[in-house]
ZATOR-738510 format. One line per 2 residues: their letters; for each residue x negated, y, z of C-alpha. Coordinates in nm, 2 decimals, decimal comma, m for minus. Layout:
N
a = X Y Z  ...
# end
This chain:
471
xx = 0,40 1,18 m0,74  0,69 0,98 m0,90
xx = 0,44 0,71 m0,97  0,33 0,70 m0,61
xx = 0,68 0,68 m0,47  0,80 0,42 m0,72
xx = 0,49 0,20 m0,65  0,54 0,23 m0,28
xx = 0,90 0,12 m0,31  0,83 m0,18 m0,54
xx = 0,50 m0,27 m0,37  0,33 m0,34 m0,70
xx = 0,13 m0,12 m0,94  0,17 m0,40 m1,20
xx = 0,54 m0,36 m1,19  0,54 0,02 m1,18
xx = 0,29 0,05 m1,47  0,50 m0,20 m1,67
xx = 0,80 0,03 m1,61  0,60 0,33 m1,73
xx = 0,50 0,14 m2,04  0,87 0,07 m2,10
xx = 0,96 0,44 m2,05  0,70 0,53 m2,32
xx = 0,85 0,26 m2,55  1,18 0,44 m2,49
xx = 1,04 0,77 m2,62  0,89 0,93 m2,31
xx = 0,59 1,14 m2,42  0,24 1,00 m2,33
xx = 0,14 1,33 m2,18  0,43 1,31 m1,93
xx = 0,35 0,95 m1,84  m0,02 1,00 m1,77
xx = 0,03 1,16 m1,42  0,28 0,89 m1,34
xx = 0,04 0,61 m1,42  m0,22 0,78 m1,21
xx = 0,02 0,79 m0,92  0,09 0,42 m0,96
xx = m0,28 0,36 m0,87  m0,23 0,54 m0,53
xx = 0,10 0,36 m0,44  m0,04 0,02 m0,48
xx = m0,28 0,05 m0,18  0,01 0,09 0,07
xx = 0,05 m0,29 0,10  m0,30 m0,35 0,23
xx = m0,27 m0,05 0,46  0,04 m0,22 0,61
xx = m0,14 m0,55 0,63  m0,42 m0,40 0,83
xx = m0,17 m0,33 1,11  m0,16 m0,71 1,18
xx = m0,51 m0,67 1,34  m0,42 m0,38 1,56
xx = m0,45 m0,58 1,89  m0,83 m0,59 1,86
xx = m0,99 m0,24 1,82  m1,30 m0,36 1,64
xx = m1,12 m0,58 1,40  m0,86 m0,31 1,34
xx = m1,14 m0,06 1,27  m1,29 m0,28 1,00
xx = m0,96 m0,38 0,85  m0,82 m0,03 0,83
xx = m1,15 0,10 0,68  m1,13 m0,18 0,42
xx = m0,77 m0,09 0,34  m0,82 0,28 0,32
xx = m1,13 0,27 0,10  m0,89 0,18 m0,17
xx = m0,67 0,48 m0,08  m0,96 0,72 m0,07
xx = m1,09 0,61 m0,41  m0,75 0,64 m0,57
xx = m0,68 0,98 m0,41  m1,02 1,12 m0,50
xx = m0,99 0,99 m0,86  m0,64 1,13 m0,90
xx = m0,73 1,47 m0,76  m1,04 1,50 m0,98
xx = m0,92 1,35 m1,30  m0,57 1,50 m1,31
xx = m0,73 1,84 m1,29  m0,98 1,75 m1,56
xx = m0,70 1,60 m1,77  m0,49 1,92 m1,74
xx = m0,78 2,13 m1,85  m0,92 1,91 m2,13
xx = m0,67 1,63 m2,21  m0,96 1,40 m2,25
xx = m0,77 1,08 m2,16  m0,49 1,15 m2,41
xx = m0,73 1,24 m2,69  m0,97 0,95 m2,64
xx = m0,69 0,69 m2,63  m0,50 0,86 m2,92
xx = m0,82 0,82 m3,13  m0,85 0,46 m3,03
xx = m0,49 0,36 m3,11  m0,50 0,57 m3,43
xx = m0,70 0,30 m3,60  m0,47 0,01 m3,50
xx = m0,25 m0,16 m3,75  0,09 m0,31 m3,70
xx = 0,13 m0,44 m3,35  0,47 m0,59 m3,39
xx = 0,52 m0,95 m3,33  0,28 m0,97 m3,04
xx = 0,35 m1,25 m2,80  0,50 m1,21 m2,46
xx = 0,24 m1,14 m2,18  0,15 m1,47 m2,01
xx = 0,21 m1,51 m1,64  m0,04 m1,75 m1,50
xx = 0,14 m1,79 m1,16  0,50 m1,82 m1,29
xx = 0,49 m2,20 m1,30  0,44 m2,19 m0,92
xx = 0,65 m1,89 m0,82  0,95 m1,91 m1,06
xx = 1,12 m2,21 m0,89  1,10 m2,03 m0,55
xx = 1,21 m1,69 m0,68  1,50 m1,84 m0,87
xx = 1,62 m2,02 m0,55  1,62 m1,68 m0,37
xx = 1,76 m1,43 m0,63  1,85 m1,43 m1,00
xx = 1,92 m1,13 m1,22  2,14 m1,09 m1,52
xx = 1,90 m0,98 m1,79  2,18 m0,90 m2,03
xx = 2,30 m0,63 m1,79  1,95 m0,48 m1,77
xx = 1,92 m0,48 m2,15  2,26 m0,33 m2,18
xx = 2,18 m0,05 m1,94  1,85 0,02 m2,12
xx = 2,02 0,04 m2,45  2,33 0,24 m2,33
xx = 2,55 m0,05 m2,44  2,92 0,06 m2,37
xx = 3,00 m0,30 m2,29  2,79 m0,28 m1,96
xx = 2,90 0,07 m1,85  3,12 m0,07 m1,58
xx = 2,87 m0,32 m1,44  2,78 m0,24 m1,09
xx = 2,51 m0,50 m1,02  2,23 m0,67 m1,19
xx = 2,28 m0,99 m0,98  2,42 m1,29 m1,16
xx = 2,80 m1,30 m1,09  3,07 m1,55 m1,12
xx = 2,97 m1,75 m0,82  3,31 m1,74 m0,67
xx = 3,47 m1,93 m0,96  3,20 m2,19 m1,00
xx = 2,95 m2,24 m0,72  2,72 m2,44 m0,95
xx = 2,65 m2,13 m1,16  2,49 m1,93 m0,88
xx = 2,29 m2,15 m0,64  2,04 m1,89 m0,52
xx = 2,03 m1,75 m0,17  2,14 m1,40 m0,25
xx = 2,44 m1,51 m0,45  2,68 m1,43 m0,17
xx = 2,55 m1,08 m0,13  2,68 m0,96 m0,47
xx = 3,04 m0,86 m0,56  3,16 m1,21 m0,51
xx = 3,05 m1,21 m0,14  2,93 m0,95 0,11
xx = 2,88 m0,69 m0,18  2,60 m0,50 m0,01
xx = 2,49 m0,35 m0,34  2,17 m0,37 m0,54
xx = 2,00 m0,12 m0,31  2,09 m0,32 0,00
xx = 1,97 m0,64 m0,16  1,65 m0,48 m0,26
xx = 1,58 m0,35 0,09  1,65 m0,70 0,24
xx = 1,42 m0,85 m0,02  1,14 m0,60 0,05
xx = 1,17 m0,67 0,43  1,15 m1,04 0,37
xx = 0,86 m1,01 0,13  0,66 m0,79 0,38
xx = 0,73 m1,03 0,67  0,62 m1,33 0,46
xx = 0,31 m1,15 0,34  0,21 m1,03 0,68
xx = 0,29 m1,36 0,84  0,08 m1,55 0,59
xx = m0,21 m1,31 0,64  m0,19 m1,33 1,02
xx = m0,20 m1,71 0,99  m0,50 m1,68 0,76
xx = m0,68 m1,46 1,02  m0,60 m1,70 1,30
xx = m0,70 m2,00 1,10  m1,03 m1,84 1,00
xx = m1,11 m1,75 1,36  m1,02 m2,10 1,49
xx = m1,19 m2,30 1,22  m1,50 m2,09 1,17
xx = m1,75 m2,08 1,45  m1,98 m1,79 1,51
xx = m2,27 m1,97 1,33  m2,05 m2,04 1,02
xx = m1,92 m1,69 1,02  m2,27 m1,56 1,03
xx = m2,37 m1,78 0,73  m2,07 m1,67 0,52
xx = m2,12 m1,31 0,61  m2,48 m1,32 0,51
xx = m2,40 m1,50 0,19  m2,12 m1,28 0,08
xx = m2,29 m0,95 0,17  m2,63 m1,03 0,03
xx = m2,77 m0,86 m0,28  m2,92 m1,05 m0,57
xx = m3,26 m1,18 m0,44  m3,45 m1,08 m0,75
xx = m3,68 m0,79 m0,74  m3,54 m0,47 m0,91
xx = m3,21 m0,64 m0,98  m3,04 m0,59 m0,64
xx = m2,85 m0,29 m0,78  m2,66 m0,52 m1,02
xx = m2,49 m0,70 m0,73  m2,21 m0,44 m0,70
xx = m2,13 m0,46 m1,07  m2,12 m0,84 m1,06
xx = m1,89 m0,82 m0,76  m1,66 m0,58 m0,96
xx = m1,63 m0,85 m1,23  m1,54 m1,10 m0,96
xx = m1,27 m0,87 m0,83  m1,13 m0,80 m1,18
xx = m1,13 m1,17 m1,26  m0,94 m1,27 m0,94
xx = m0,69 m0,99 m0,99  m0,62 m1,10 m1,34
xx = m0,56 m1,46 m1,21  m0,31 m1,35 m0,94
xx = m0,18 m1,06 m1,16  m0,16 m0,83 m0,86
xx = m0,41 m0,59 m0,71  m0,19 m0,56 m0,40
xx = m0,22 m0,94 m0,33  m0,59 m0,94 m0,39
xx = m0,67 m0,64 m0,17  m0,42 m0,75 0,10
xx = m0,61 m1,08 0,12  m0,94 m0,90 0,14
xx = m0,83 m0,68 0,43  m0,81 m0,95 0,70
xx = m1,14 m1,10 0,58  m1,30 m0,76 0,63
xx = m1,13 m0,73 0,97  m1,27 m1,07 1,07
xx = m1,62 m0,94 0,98  m1,67 m1,18 0,69
xx = m1,68 m0,90 0,42  m1,86 m0,57 0,48
xx = m1,70 m0,24 0,37  m1,99 m0,19 0,13
xx = m1,90 m0,52 m0,04  m1,53 m0,47 m0,02
xx = m1,56 m0,14 m0,21  m1,68 m0,28 m0,55
xx = m1,43 m0,57 m0,51  m1,15 m0,31 m0,48
xx = m1,28 m0,12 m0,78  m1,29 m0,44 m0,98
xx = m0,93 m0,51 m0,87  m0,83 m0,17 m1,01
xx = m0,97 m0,27 m1,34  m0,81 m0,62 m1,33
xx = m0,46 m0,48 m1,27  m0,47 m0,28 m1,59
xx = m0,44 m0,60 m1,80  m0,07 m0,63 m1,70
xx = 0,02 m0,30 m1,86  m0,20 m0,38 m2,16
xx = m0,01 m0,71 m2,22  0,32 m0,55 m2,16
xx = 0,23 m0,28 m2,42  0,14 m0,54 m2,67
xx = 0,48 m0,71 m2,62  0,69 m0,40 m2,63
xx = 0,92 m0,30 m2,92  0,94 0,06 m3,03
xx = 0,66 0,32 m3,02  0,41 0,04 m3,01
xx = 0,10 0,26 m3,05  0,22 0,50 m2,77
xx = 0,27 0,21 m2,53  m0,07 0,08 m2,60
xx = m0,21 0,43 m2,56  m0,06 0,47 m2,21
xx = m0,19 0,13 m2,11  m0,54 0,24 m2,23
xx = m0,50 0,56 m2,03  m0,46 0,34 m1,72
xx = m0,77 0,15 m1,80  m0,99 0,45 m1,88
xx = m0,86 0,64 m1,58  m0,99 0,36 m1,35
xx = m1,32 0,34 m1,55  m1,37 0,72 m1,51
xx = m1,31 0,70 m1,14  m1,57 0,42 m1,11
xx = m1,82 0,62 m1,31  m1,76 0,92 m1,07
xx = m1,77 0,74 m0,74  m1,98 0,43 m0,76
xx = m2,31 0,44 m0,97  m2,47 0,72 m0,77
xx = m2,50 0,61 m0,41  m2,45 0,96 m0,27
xx = m2,12 0,99 m0,45  m1,97 0,69 m0,28
xx = m1,75 0,92 m0,08  m1,46 0,67 m0,03
xx = m1,68 0,46 0,19  m1,77 0,75 0,41
xx = m1,41 0,87 0,44  m1,28 0,51 0,50
xx = m1,54 0,46 0,78  m1,43 0,79 0,94
xx = m1,06 0,68 0,92  m1,15 0,34 1,07
xx = m1,33 0,51 1,36  m1,03 0,74 1,43
xx = m0,77 0,47 1,41  m0,97 0,24 1,65
xx = m0,97 0,52 1,90  m0,61 0,65 1,83
xx = m0,42 0,36 1,70  m0,10 0,56 1,66
xx = m0,29 0,76 1,39  m0,26 0,47 1,15
xx = 0,12 0,50 1,14  0,10 0,87 1,10
xx = m0,15 0,83 0,81  0,07 0,57 0,64
xx = 0,39 0,78 0,66  0,21 1,11 0,56
xx = m0,01 0,97 0,27  0,25 0,75 0,10
xx = 0,59 0,91 0,18  0,58 1,27 0,32
xx = 0,30 1,42 0,12  0,42 1,27 m0,22
xx = 0,78 1,38 m0,14  0,66 1,74 m0,06
xx = 0,46 1,76 m0,38  0,76 1,63 m0,58
xx = 0,99 1,88 m0,42  0,75 2,16 m0,50
xx = 0,72 2,05 m0,86  1,10 2,08 m0,89
xx = 1,07 2,45 m0,77  0,84 2,51 m1,07
xx = 0,46 2,53 m1,13  0,43 2,89 m0,99
xx = 0,57 2,80 m0,65  0,36 2,48 m0,64
xx = 0,04 2,66 m0,72  0,11 2,95 m0,48
xx = 0,14 2,69 m0,19  m0,12 2,43 m0,30
xx = m0,41 2,64 m0,41  m0,46 2,82 m0,08
xx = m0,43 2,49 0,11  m0,69 2,33 m0,13
xx = m0,93 2,62 m0,09  m0,89 2,60 0,29
xx = m0,96 2,23 0,29  m1,27 2,27 0,07
xx = m1,40 2,55 0,30  m1,36 2,33 0,61
xx = m1,54 2,04 0,44  m1,82 2,27 0,33
xx = m1,86 2,41 0,68  m1,86 2,06 0,83
xx = m2,14 1,95 0,60  m2,34 2,26 0,69
xx = m2,28 2,20 1,06  m2,42 1,85 1,03
xx = m2,72 1,91 0,80  m2,80 2,29 0,81
xx = m2,64 2,45 1,12  m2,91 2,72 1,14
xx = m2,78 2,90 0,83  m2,43 2,94 0,99
xx = m2,33 3,22 1,23  m2,34 3,11 1,59
xx = m1,96 3,10 1,61  m1,93 2,86 1,32
xx = m2,20 2,61 1,43  m1,93 2,42 1,60
xx = m1,55 2,43 1,63  m1,53 2,50 2,00
xx = m1,39 2,85 1,94  m1,07 2,69 1,81
xx = m0,78 2,58 2,04  m0,81 2,21 2,13
xx = m0,51 2,09 1,93  m0,68 2,24 1,61
xx = m1,01 2,06 1,66  m0,92 1,73 1,84
xx = m0,65 1,46 1,85  m0,68 1,43 2,22
xx = m0,39 1,66 2,31  m0,16 1,46 2,08
xx = m0,29 1,14 2,21  m0,22 1,25 2,57
xx = 0,14 1,34 2,48  0,20 1,01 2,31
xx = 0,03 0,80 2,58  0,23 0,99 2,85
xx = 0,55 0,94 2,66  0,49 0,56 2,63
xx = 0,38 0,54 2,99  0,71 0,70 3,10
xx = 0,90 0,45 2,89  0,70 0,17 3,05
xx = 0,75 0,31 3,40  1,12 0,35 3,34
xx = 1,14 m0,01 3,21  0,96 m0,14 3,51
xx = 1,18 0,06 3,74  1,49 m0,07 3,57
xx = 1,36 m0,43 3,60  1,29 m0,36 3,97
xx = 1,64 m0,23 4,02  1,78 m0,53 3,84
xx = 1,57 m0,75 4,06  1,68 m0,57 4,38
xx = 2,05 m0,59 4,27  2,01 m0,96 4,20
xx = 1,85 m1,01 4,54  2,13 m0,82 4,72
xx = 2,39 m1,02 4,53  2,22 m1,34 4,64
xx = 2,22 m1,22 5,00  2,59 m1,14 4,99
xx = 2,67 m1,48 4,84  2,46 m1,65 5,11
xx = 2,64 m1,45 5,38  2,98 m1,53 5,24
xx = 2,89 m1,90 5,22  2,76 m1,89 5,59
xx = 3,09 m1,73 5,71  3,29 m1,99 5,52
xx = 3,09 m2,28 5,67  3,14 m2,13 6,02
xx = 3,51 m2,11 5,97  3,51 m2,47 5,85
xx = 3,32 m2,59 6,15  3,57 m2,41 6,39
xx = 3,86 m2,58 6,21  3,70 m2,92 6,25
x = 3,63 m2,86 6,62
# end
């Protein structure tokens, strides 16, 4: 769950997995890092879930966009829940990757990972914020020289303004001094606003430029299978390669899937086509950790091993939830979530907060209490969820084998089987706020009208007095 929370905060699985590779290079055991790198896969999908909110105004677009965003969530959650259990029982990821790196020679002297987009992004990022890498290196190496450093921002701007010309220079110790945490929060807010703003403009531009006929042509072209007999099943795997290649180019699965979300909302990409693109993106993002591992110093084989764990974890998830059509559960779950959020739009916010913040925080807190406490609480909940899922499947396909009372959920109180009571409470609350706001506006209008009448009356009396004086 640490991997989930860290990735949610930095909004990039590439960054968090690179951090995990660095931790392994600093002597963290591979076995400890494996659950962290699995959690990083979950956290990366928070960005495209947030991006789907930009299409909330249209129910149908929001349904498609949210389903496209959450198909990534569902795949990652299902993969983690399945494979972390399998890893705890067998240790297969650790053993396979250990055997692979065991045959490697000396990996020292590997070049620094290339960054294809740095040529375009570095001038802009340097104009916004600059970090003192010496401080970071000193903290990482426990250098006593940097024990009293309180910030990683470049300092010295007060003495020579030419040294620090970036926008955030005045937020450090030489200026407002809001701290590294404050600067990070401001940067995160600005980045999300820029990302959502660009994607909203992309959706508006697509809707304005593309007519219905053009949309139909693009939709049919993108979502078609290979038109060769017996080879149509290869389409999804070719689409995965496209997703992996594009993610390697932009070096961020968050950017790729966030761009894919509004396209799905506009109806240009179907959920069935977005699913393999997302899986390919999961594969493409592992190249960042592999390159970082090759460039690391210290425990080189272990860092390559944890990077390979990331790769094989995603491959294992794909093998579980893609080749067999009936096992493509993420698509079914995402479709269901899309239907729910199109009907109850407040549910999307509850889903975001629970899946990426509350639930990981609860699991992390339980883990601090010890494995016994965690298992005592989580195992009954997991069993209950599985029983409910099993009964739902039987209700849909074989209701006759169930007792009469279990053939539907009508015997339960309404709040336990429907979101309608919660929806009524929320809608009533917002309606009250709206009525109060209208009443306040009406009162303000009445007060303004009364004030105008008083002014007119005073002016009339003044004019009458003036007329008498003249007469």
